N, C-alpha and C positions, 0 to 999 in steps of 0.2 A: 781245331774244334773253336767254338768262339764261349770268352769267360760269360758267365751268367750273373756274377757277383752284382752288378751294376742294377739287373731286374728285384735280383733278391732282397737288396737291400732298400729299394724303393719302396715295396711291395711291405717290406717292414716296416718303414719308418709311415705307411699309410695306414697302417692296422692298428701301431702305436699311436697314433694321433688320432685316429679313430675314439680308439677307447677314453685316451687320455679325453677328449671334447664330452663322451659319454659321464667318465668320472665327474668333471665339470657341473653339468648339466645336473647332476643328482648334490652334490654338496650346494650349489646356486638354490634349488630347490628346498632343501632342505633351511637353508640359512631364512630364505624367503617365509616360508613357514612358522618358522620360530619368531622371526620380528612380528609376524601377524599375530600369532597369539599373544605373545609381546605386548601389543599395541593393545589387544583387545582388553591384558588383565590390568594393563595402565589406564586405560580412557573409559573402563566399566563404570558401571552404575557403582556398586561394591566401594571399589575405590577411593569412591566422594565421597562416602558417607550416605548415598541415598539407597531408595527403594525403587524398583518397579512398578507401576503401575498405569492405570488408565488417565487421561488429563483430569476427566471428571474428577477422581480418587482425588488427586491432586491437591487440586485447588480448594476440593472440601476441608483439607486437613491442613491446609495454609502454608502449602509448600512451594516450593520455585521449580519449573523446571529446569532441569540441566540440560543446555542444547548439547553435543557431539557426541553423545553417548549414546549406543544400543540396545534397546531391552525388547528387540521385538515388533514384531506388529500391530499395531494401535496400542501401546504401550510406551511411557517416556520414564525417564529417569528424575524421581523429584526429590528434591533435596528436603527435608523437613525441615524447620527453624525450632530452635528450640527457644522457649519463654522461660526468662529467668523468674 
């Protein structure tokens, strides 16, 4: 009779490697998702002491538009200037 240990070892290795790849993909997805959420918080309008409003509202209130942060469609991050 032939020994089937070599075949079983290879099949076990393939199964373990496939499970390892799945776990790795889940960990990478979770990391990228948390980094994305951190960027939104870090670059958000609130973190710059600004308010989300339309361009017209921002210019009427004497504020400056802060580029690079997203407030949604047709809205900008407006940094209101303090007048001492």
